C-alpha positions in Angstrom: 36.5 -10.7 2.5 35.2 -7.5 2.4 35.9 -4.7 -0.8 36.2 -1.7 1.0 37.2 1.9 -0.4 39.6 5.1 1.6 41.5 7.2 1.0 44.8 7.6 2.6 46.5 10.7 3.6 50.6 10.1 4.1 52.2 13.0 5.2 56.0 13.2 6.3 56.7 15.1 9.7 58.8 18.1 8.9 58.7 21.2 9.4 56.7 23.4 6.6 54.3 19.7 6.5 53.8 20.0 10.2 52.5 23.5 9.8 49.9 22.6 7.0 48.7 18.8 8.7 48.5 21.2 11.8 45.5 24.1 9.5 44.4 21.2 7.6 43.5 19.1 11.0 41.7 22.2 12.9 40.1 23.2 9.7 38.5 19.8 9.3 38.4 18.3 12.9 37.4 21.6 15.0 38.3 20.3 17.5 35.5 22.7 19.6 34.6 20.7 21.8 37.7 20.0 23.6 37.6 23.8 25.2 34.2 25.4 24.5 30.2 25.5 25.9 27.1 26.4 24.5 25.3 28.8 26.8 21.6 29.7 26.4 20.1 32.5 28.3 16.6 33.3 28.2 15.3 36.4 30.1 11.4 37.1 30.3 9.8 40.1 30.8 8.2 40.7 33.1 9.8 38.2 34.3 7.2 35.6 35.5 7.0 35.9 39.3 6.7 39.5 39.0 9.6 42.6 39.4 12.7 41.4 40.8 12.3 42.2 44.8 15.6 42.8 46.0 19.5 42.9 45.1 20.5 39.7 46.4 23.8 40.9 47.2 23.2 43.9 49.8 19.3 42.8 50.2 18.0 47.3 49.4 14.9 47.0 48.3 15.2 48.6 44.5 11.9 47.7 43.0 8.8 46.2 44.3 6.8 44.1 42.3 3.0 44.1 44.6 0.6 46.9 43.5 2.9 49.0 40.9 4.6 50.2 44.1 8.7 51.8 44.1 10.6 51.1 47.2 14.0 53.4 47.7 16.3 52.3 50.0 13.6 51.1 52.4 16.6 48.1 53.2 16.0 44.7 53.7 12.4 43.5 54.2 11.1 47.1 53.0 8.0 47.6 51.8 6.8 50.5 50.0 3.8 51.8 51.1 2.4 54.4 47.7 3.5 54.1 44.4 7.0 56.1 45.4 8.2 55.7 49.0 12.3 57.0 49.4 13.4 56.3 52.7 15.7 59.2 53.2 16.8 62.1 51.2 16.0 62.8 47.2 17.3 65.4 44.6 15.3 66.2 42.1 17.4 68.5 39.2 15.4 70.2 36.9 17.2 73.1 35.9 15.2 75.8 38.6 16.6 74.9 41.6 18.1 77.4 43.4 18.5 78.4 47.5 15.1 79.5 49.3 12.8 78.0 46.5 10.1 75.2 47.8 9.3 71.6 46.0 5.2 72.5 44.7 2.9 70.4 42.2 0.5 71.7 39.2 -3.0 70.7 38.7 -1.5 67.1 37.2 0.6 66.6 39.9 3.7 67.3 38.0 6.2 68.7 40.8 8.9 71.1 40.3 10.5 73.8 42.1 8.8 77.8 42.9 9.9 80.1 44.9 8.5 80.7 47.8 6.3 83.5 48.0 6.8 85.1 51.2 10.3 87.1 51.2 11.5 88.5 54.1 13.6 91.3 55.3 14.6 93.3 58.6 13.8 96.9 58.5 14.5 99.5 61.4 11.9 102.1 62.3 13.0 105.3 64.5 10.1 106.5 66.0 6.9 105.1 67.8 3.7 104.7 67.2 2.1 102.8 63.5 4.4 101.2 61.5 4.2 100.2 58.3 6.5 97.3 56.2 8.1 99.5 52.6 9.6 97.5 49.4 6.1 96.6 49.0 6.1 93.9 52.1 2.6 93.7 52.8 3.0 91.9 56.5 5.0 92.6 59.7 5.6 89.4 61.6 7.4 90.8 64.6 8.6 93.5 65.6 11.0 94.5 68.5 12.9 97.3 70.4 15.8 97.8 71.7 14.9 96.9 74.8 14.3 93.0 73.5 10.4 93.4 73.7 8.1 91.6 70.8 5.6 93.0 70.0 2.0 91.5 68.3 1.7 90.5 64.6 0.0 92.3 61.7 0.0 94.4 58.6 0.4 97.7 60.7 2.1 97.5 63.9 2.1 100.1 66.8 5.4 100.2 68.3 6.4 103.0 71.5 10.2 103.3 70.2 12.6 102.2 67.9 13.8 99.2 67.1 13.5 96.4 64.4 10.7 94.7 62.4 10.8 91.7 59.9 8.6 92.6 57.1 7.4 89.5 54.5 5.8 89.7 51.1 3.3 86.8 51.7 
C-alpha cells in the first residue's frame, strides 16, 4: 500500500459558504477554457501579394496594385491606365475654389485653382465705325447689331450701326 499525502477541504454549503466556494473555485480553477478562445491576427504591410485590388462586398476597385496605379470608381474589373485614374467627377477643395476658376498646375505639376485669365462682359455701342472695348478689355470676340448680324473677331471691329459687343480681357 502506498503512502499518499493530500489536503482535503471540507466546506458546508450554506449561503455564505457557497459564495466563498464559488469565488475560490473561479480564482483557483479559472474555467476560462469553457467560454474563451484565442484569436491571432497576422498582417503584412505591404501585403505579400500586392495591395488589395478591390473591395469584395461591392466589387469596386479602390486601390490597384500593379505599377503603382490608383483607380477610383472604375467598377468591377476596371484597371487604371495612369498613376491616378478617376472615372467620374472629383472634388478638389483647397480653400481657393470659386465660381469661374479653372484647375491649373505649376511647373512641378501641383494642381490649384486659378482665375481663367479671361474676363468677358457685354458692352453696348451706339454708333457705327471702329469700336473698342472699355474697362481694360483688349479683345472683342463678337459684335452683334440690332438686326442680329454678327461681325468678325478682332481687337477693333468696324460696325455699321449700334448694337452689343462681347469684350474680353485675355
